[in-house]
Each structure stands twice: as C-alpha cells, then as structure tokens.
C-alpha positions as CSV (number, residue, x, y, z in Angstrom):
1,M,-16.9,-13.8,-2.5
2,G,-13.8,-12.2,-4.0
3,M,-12.3,-11.4,-0.6
4,E,-13.1,-14.9,0.6
5,K,-11.3,-16.5,-2.3
6,T,-8.3,-14.2,-1.7
7,I,-8.1,-15.2,1.9
8,I,-8.4,-18.9,1.0
9,K,-5.6,-18.5,-1.5
10,F,-3.5,-16.8,1.1
11,L,-4.1,-19.5,3.6
12,N,-3.3,-22.1,0.9
13,K,0.3,-20.9,0.7
14,P,2.3,-23.9,2.1
15,F,5.4,-21.8,2.9
16,L,3.5,-19.2,4.8
17,I,1.8,-21.8,6.9
18,S,5.2,-23.5,7.4
19,V,6.7,-20.2,8.7
20,L,3.8,-19.9,11.3
21,A,4.3,-23.6,12.2
22,S,8.1,-23.1,12.7
23,I,7.4,-20.2,15.1
24,F,4.8,-22.3,17.0
25,L,7.2,-25.3,17.3
26,A,9.9,-22.9,18.5
27,Y,7.5,-21.8,21.2
28,L,6.8,-25.4,22.2
29,Y,10.3,-26.7,22.1
30,P,12.7,-23.8,22.4
31,Q,15.6,-25.8,23.9
32,V,16.0,-27.8,20.7
33,G,17.1,-24.9,18.4
34,A,18.4,-22.4,20.9
35,R,22.2,-21.7,21.0
36,G,24.0,-24.6,22.7
37,G,21.0,-26.9,22.0
38,I,20.8,-30.1,20.0
39,L,20.8,-28.4,16.6
40,K,23.9,-26.2,17.4
41,P,22.6,-23.2,15.3
42,E,25.7,-21.2,16.1
43,I,27.5,-23.6,13.7
44,T,24.9,-25.4,11.6
45,V,22.8,-22.3,10.8
46,K,25.5,-19.6,10.8
47,Y,27.9,-21.4,8.5
48,G,25.8,-24.2,7.0
49,A,22.2,-23.2,6.3
50,I,23.0,-19.6,5.2
51,F,25.8,-20.7,2.9
52,M,23.5,-23.3,1.2
53,I,20.6,-20.8,0.8
54,F,22.9,-18.4,-1.2
55,F,24.6,-21.3,-3.0
56,I,21.1,-22.4,-4.2
57,S,20.3,-18.8,-5.1
58,G,23.5,-18.7,-7.2
59,I,22.6,-21.9,-9.0
60,S,19.0,-20.6,-9.7
61,L,19.9,-17.2,-11.1
62,Q,19.8,-17.3,-14.9
63,R,22.1,-15.1,-16.8
64,K,19.7,-15.1,-19.8
65,E,17.1,-13.4,-17.6
66,L,19.6,-10.6,-17.0
67,V,20.1,-10.1,-20.8
68,A,16.7,-10.9,-22.3
69,A,14.9,-7.7,-21.1
70,A,17.9,-5.4,-21.1
71,C,16.4,-3.2,-23.8
72,Q,13.7,-2.0,-21.3
73,F,16.3,0.1,-19.5
74,R,13.9,2.8,-18.2
75,V,11.5,0.3,-16.6
76,H,14.4,-1.6,-14.8
77,L,16.0,1.6,-13.7
78,F,12.7,2.9,-12.2
79,I,12.1,-0.4,-10.3
80,Q,15.6,-0.7,-8.8
81,V,15.9,3.0,-7.9
82,F,12.4,2.9,-6.3
83,S,13.1,-0.3,-4.4
84,L,16.7,0.1,-3.3
85,I,17.0,3.9,-3.0
86,F,13.6,5.7,-2.7
87,I,11.9,3.3,-0.3
88,P,14.9,3.2,2.1
89,L,15.0,7.0,2.2
90,I,11.2,7.2,2.8
91,V,11.3,4.7,5.6
92,Q,14.3,6.4,7.2
93,I,12.4,9.7,7.2
94,F,9.4,7.9,8.6
95,V,11.4,6.4,11.5
96,E,13.1,9.7,12.3
97,L,9.7,11.4,12.6
98,F,7.8,8.7,14.5
99,G,10.5,6.5,16.0
100,Q,10.6,8.5,19.2
101,L,6.9,7.8,19.9
102,Y,7.8,4.2,20.6
103,P,10.7,3.4,23.1
104,N,11.9,0.1,21.4
105,S,14.4,1.4,18.8
106,D,15.3,-2.1,17.6
107,L,11.8,-2.6,16.1
108,F,12.2,0.6,14.1
109,I,15.6,-0.5,13.0
110,G,13.7,-3.5,11.6
111,F,11.5,-1.2,9.5
112,V,14.5,0.4,7.9
113,A,16.1,-3.1,7.4
114,V,13.0,-4.2,5.5
115,S,13.2,-1.2,3.2
116,C,16.8,-2.1,2.3
117,M,15.8,-5.6,1.1
118,P,15.8,-6.6,-2.6
119,P,12.5,-7.6,-4.4
120,P,11.5,-11.3,-4.1
121,V,11.8,-13.8,-6.9
122,S,8.4,-15.5,-6.6
123,S,5.5,-13.3,-5.3
124,A,6.1,-10.3,-7.6
125,V,6.3,-12.5,-10.7
126,F,3.2,-14.6,-9.7
127,L,1.0,-11.5,-9.0
128,T,2.2,-9.7,-12.1
129,K,1.2,-12.7,-14.2
130,K,-2.1,-13.0,-12.4
131,V,-3.1,-9.5,-13.3
132,G,-1.9,-9.8,-16.8
133,G,1.2,-7.5,-16.6
134,N,4.6,-7.8,-18.2
135,E,5.8,-11.1,-16.7
136,A,9.2,-11.0,-18.5
137,T,9.9,-7.6,-16.9
138,A,9.0,-9.0,-13.5
139,V,11.2,-12.0,-13.9
140,F,14.1,-9.9,-15.1
141,N,13.8,-7.4,-12.2
142,S,13.4,-10.2,-9.6
143,A,16.7,-11.7,-10.8
144,L,18.5,-8.4,-11.1
145,G,17.2,-7.2,-7.8
146,S,18.3,-10.4,-6.1
147,F,21.8,-10.0,-7.6
148,L,22.1,-6.3,-6.7
149,G,20.6,-6.9,-3.2
150,I,23.5,-9.2,-2.3
151,F,25.8,-6.2,-2.4
152,I,23.5,-3.2,-2.0
153,T,21.5,-4.4,0.9
154,P,24.4,-4.9,3.3
155,A,25.9,-1.6,2.2
156,L,22.6,0.2,2.9
157,L,22.3,-1.4,6.3
158,Y,25.7,-0.2,7.3
159,L,25.0,3.2,5.8
160,F,21.9,3.6,8.0
161,F,23.1,1.7,11.1
162,R,26.8,2.4,11.3
163,G,27.8,1.8,14.9
164,S,24.5,0.0,15.8
165,G,25.5,-3.5,14.6
166,D,27.2,-6.1,16.8
167,V,29.8,-7.1,14.2
168,P,32.7,-4.8,13.3
169,I,32.5,-3.6,9.7
170,W,35.5,-5.6,8.4
171,S,34.5,-8.7,10.2
172,A,31.0,-8.3,8.8
173,I,32.4,-7.8,5.2
174,F,34.4,-11.0,5.7
175,Q,31.3,-12.9,7.0
176,L,29.2,-11.6,4.1
177,S,31.9,-12.6,1.6
178,L,32.1,-16.1,3.1
179,T,28.5,-16.8,3.6
180,V,26.8,-14.7,0.9
181,V,29.0,-13.6,-2.0
182,F,31.2,-16.7,-2.3
183,P,28.3,-19.2,-2.3
184,V,26.5,-17.2,-5.0
185,L,29.6,-17.0,-7.2
186,L,30.2,-20.8,-6.6
187,G,26.6,-21.5,-7.5
188,Q,26.9,-19.5,-10.8
189,F,30.1,-21.4,-11.6
190,I,28.5,-24.8,-11.0
191,R,25.5,-23.7,-13.1
192,I,27.7,-22.9,-16.0
193,A,29.5,-26.2,-15.6
194,V,26.6,-28.6,-15.2
195,G,23.6,-26.3,-15.8
196,Y,21.7,-28.9,-17.9
197,H,21.6,-31.5,-15.2
198,L,20.5,-28.9,-12.6
199,L,17.2,-28.3,-14.5
200,K,16.1,-31.8,-13.5
201,H,16.4,-31.0,-9.8
202,K,15.0,-27.4,-9.8
203,K,12.0,-28.3,-7.6
204,L,14.3,-30.2,-5.2
205,L,16.6,-27.2,-4.8
206,S,13.6,-25.0,-4.2
207,V,12.3,-27.3,-1.4
208,I,15.8,-27.5,0.2
209,G,16.1,-23.7,0.1
210,S,12.7,-23.3,1.8
211,F,13.5,-25.9,4.4
212,L,16.8,-24.2,5.3
213,L,15.0,-20.8,5.6
214,L,12.5,-22.4,7.9
215,L,15.3,-23.8,9.9
216,I,16.8,-20.3,10.4
217,I,13.5,-18.9,11.4
218,Y,12.9,-21.8,13.8
219,T,16.3,-21.6,15.6
220,T,16.0,-17.8,15.8
221,F,12.7,-18.0,17.6
222,C,13.9,-20.9,19.8
223,D,16.6,-18.7,21.2
224,T,14.1,-15.9,21.7
225,F,11.5,-18.0,23.5
226,S,14.2,-19.7,25.7
227,N,16.0,-16.5,26.8
228,H,14.0,-13.5,25.8
229,E,10.4,-14.2,26.5
230,D,9.7,-10.5,27.0
231,A,10.9,-9.6,23.5
232,F,7.3,-9.6,22.2
233,T,4.3,-7.8,23.5
234,L,0.8,-7.2,22.1
235,S,1.7,-3.6,21.4
236,T,4.8,-4.8,19.4
237,V,2.7,-7.0,17.2
238,I,0.0,-4.4,16.6
239,I,2.4,-1.6,15.9
240,T,4.5,-3.7,13.5
241,T,1.4,-5.0,11.6
242,V,-0.3,-1.5,11.3
243,T,3.0,0.2,10.3
244,V,3.8,-2.5,7.7
245,V,0.3,-2.2,6.1
246,L,0.5,1.6,6.1
247,L,4.0,1.6,4.5
248,Q,3.0,-0.9,1.8
249,L,-0.1,1.2,0.9
250,I,2.0,4.3,0.7
251,F,4.7,2.6,-1.5
252,L,2.0,1.2,-3.8
253,A,0.3,4.6,-4.2
254,L,3.6,6.4,-4.9
255,A,4.7,3.8,-7.4
256,F,1.4,3.9,-9.2
257,C,1.3,7.7,-9.4
258,A,4.9,7.9,-10.6
259,S,4.7,5.0,-13.1
260,T,1.4,6.2,-14.7
261,S,2.6,9.8,-15.2
262,S,2.6,11.0,-18.8
263,F,6.2,11.9,-18.5
264,L,7.4,8.3,-18.3
265,H,5.1,6.7,-20.9
266,F,5.1,3.2,-19.4
267,S,2.6,0.7,-20.8
268,A,-0.2,-0.7,-18.6
269,E,1.6,-4.1,-18.5
270,D,4.8,-2.5,-17.4
271,V,3.0,-0.5,-14.7
272,I,1.7,-3.7,-13.1
273,A,5.2,-5.2,-13.1
274,I,6.5,-2.0,-11.5
275,L,3.9,-2.0,-8.8
276,Y,4.8,-5.4,-7.5
277,C,8.5,-5.6,-8.2
278,S,9.3,-2.1,-6.7
279,T,7.3,-2.5,-3.5
280,H,7.8,-6.2,-2.6
281,K,10.7,-7.3,-0.4
282,S,12.5,-10.7,-0.2
283,L,12.3,-12.8,3.0
284,T,14.4,-15.5,1.4
285,L,17.5,-13.3,0.8
286,G,16.8,-10.7,3.5
287,F,16.5,-12.9,6.6
288,P,19.9,-14.7,6.1
289,I,21.6,-11.3,5.4
290,L,20.2,-9.9,8.7
291,K,21.3,-13.1,10.4
292,V,24.9,-12.6,9.3
293,L,25.0,-8.9,10.3
294,Y,23.3,-9.1,13.7
295,A,24.8,-11.8,15.9
296,N,23.1,-10.7,19.1
297,E,19.9,-12.7,19.1
298,A,18.1,-10.5,21.6
299,R,18.2,-7.6,19.1
300,F,17.9,-9.8,16.0
301,I,14.4,-11.1,16.7
302,L,13.0,-7.6,16.9
303,I,15.0,-6.3,14.0
304,S,13.9,-9.2,11.8
305,F,10.2,-9.2,13.0
306,P,9.0,-6.4,10.6
307,L,10.4,-8.5,7.7
308,L,8.5,-11.6,8.8
309,V,5.3,-9.5,8.9
310,Y,6.0,-7.7,5.6
311,H,6.4,-10.9,3.6
312,P,2.9,-12.3,4.1
313,M,1.2,-8.9,4.1
314,Q,2.7,-8.0,0.7
315,I,1.1,-11.2,-0.7
316,L,-2.2,-10.6,0.9
317,I,-2.4,-6.9,-0.2
318,G,-1.1,-7.8,-3.6
319,S,-3.8,-10.5,-4.0
320,F,-6.6,-8.0,-2.9
321,L,-5.4,-5.6,-5.6
322,V,-5.5,-8.2,-8.5
323,P,-9.2,-7.6,-9.5
324,L,-8.8,-3.9,-9.2
325,L,-5.7,-3.8,-11.3
326,Q,-7.3,-6.1,-13.9
327,K,-10.2,-3.6,-14.2
328,W,-7.8,-0.7,-14.5
329,M,-5.9,-2.6,-17.3
330,Q,-9.1,-3.2,-19.2
331,M,-10.0,0.5,-19.0
332,K,-6.6,1.5,-20.3
333,T,-6.8,-1.0,-23.1
334,K,-10.3,0.3,-24.2
335,Y,-9.0,3.9,-24.0
336,F,-6.0,3.3,-26.2
337,S,-8.1,1.2,-28.6
338,K,-10.5,4.2,-29.1
339,L,-7.5,6.5,-29.7
340,H,-6.1,4.1,-32.2
341,F,-9.5,3.8,-33.9
342,V,-9.9,7.6,-34.1
C-alpha cells in the first residue's frame, strides 16, 4: 500500500505530467517549435523565455532566507560543498571510468552537467518537511544553492568541458550575463522596490515560470524530432535511467554516512535536510543554463536528457525514502530521550 500511495503521489505531480505531455506534443507537432518554425524559438526562447525564468527567480529569492539560518554555518557548508564540489568530482571520475564503454560521449557529458546543477527550490523542501526534518535549513539552502548555482554551475561546466562547448567562452559569459545574471539582479531590485505587491502574485509568477520552462522543453524536443530522429534509442533511455538511479542511491548513501558521523554532530532533523538538499538537482535553473551554453541542438538534447530523467527520479526515490527516514528519526529520538533520562 505504501508503494502504491507513493506512485499515485508521483503521478499526481502536475508539472511532471506536463513535462511528459510537452515531449509528446513535440513528437506529434515538431514543425511548430523547431528552429525556423512558428514559435521562432531561436529568438523567443533564447532571449525571451530564459530571461523571464531567471527574472522570476530573482523576484522570488528572499534575502531574509539567506540571513535567517546563517548561524548553522556547518550544515550549510556541508550541503553546498557536497552538492557543488563533491558530486561533480564523483561523477567526473565515474564518467572517466565507464564513459568509454558507451560510444555516445554527449550523453555522458549530460551526467557531468547534472552533477554541476544547484539544488532545487521545491522538491527538497517538500520532502524534508514530509519526513519531519529541518525545513528552515532546507529553505535556506535551496535559496543559497540557487543563488550560487547561477555563477558556480556555468564555471563548473566550463572547467569540465573546456573546448567541448559550441560557444566561445567570452561569448558564453556575455550570454550568461545577459540572460541569467542580469535578470536575476533586475528581479532582486524590483523585489526591493515593490516586494509587498509581488506577494499577491506569487502563485501567478510560479505558473508563468513553469509554463516558460515547459516551452523551452517543448521547443528543444521539437527540433530534435524534426531533424535528429536518431538521437534517441532504447539503449540510450535504459542506460540513462539506470545510471541516474545508481548515482542517486550512491549520493544518498554517501551523504547519509557522512552526515551521521559522530565527528560532525548533526541533529537528526539536519540530516534529513542534508540528504535531500545535497543530492537533489534543479531542472528549473539547470535546463535554461544548458540551453544558453549549448547552442547546437543536436548535442543539446542528449546533454540535457540525463537532467530530464534525474528530476522525476529524485522525487520518486525521495518519496520512497520518506517512511524509512521517518522510522529512523523516531529511533534517533527514542535513543537520545533514553540518554537524557539516564
């Protein structure tokens, strides 16, 4: 029954269903969103949709969240180092060891690209709250990770892929500044100026952001299905899914072992926040960044595919772990209660 409920909750995620629907529509009507098509994605998506996504992100980021939990420096440092340094290094080693077994190098570039992404804002916070972990810590690190990811993620991608991108480095820096950094800063400025009024339209901004991301995904797959039908094979889908699940389980195991060590002295609530925040990756921020950096659509679809798989799988695996982590927290609480009583 527990597994059935988890699957139902997973299928009840409107955004995940919308992503699948966008890909299916792209398969049915690829000419609409392909380059040169009716939607003109080379203009509307490249300069419009991506700009607006990060503008909305800038409006949504609360400076109070970056200050409220600042006293928990060790927890935040652990999460950010694990997410933005340790995981990319582990995946890079993984790709170096096993990448030669599969001839399509673009797909394995995608695995490294996923590892460089910042934590998501929503899923990590929701699952932390569901288990009973430290929600404030999860919120803080999601906001901090999103902010750091705007700068660190592109830097990591160039560090690992120098020479493999389609955009010269200075051109890419200009593109990122124009479509990522500038809209975030503009959003923060507008938040400071009229922040009170924006709170009334928080849900609307979220809906607009989701729609724009779906538009990017739709147009990307339109170009793929219209010009690169052979980009996907059954082996590509299987290898990507199995690798993503394997990597997520490894990350979760390593994060759990490290955060529960007696050396660090993290509370059970903090451990839950660490597990989800340090291993989850953002589709909302990551996909547009990859879109800016990789202009060649033939390569982009394979590079971005692991991220499209990673996002729903992290929610599914995270949901499966909820009852197990709740039992672990109860055991830890009883153990410390006995120690306190003695």
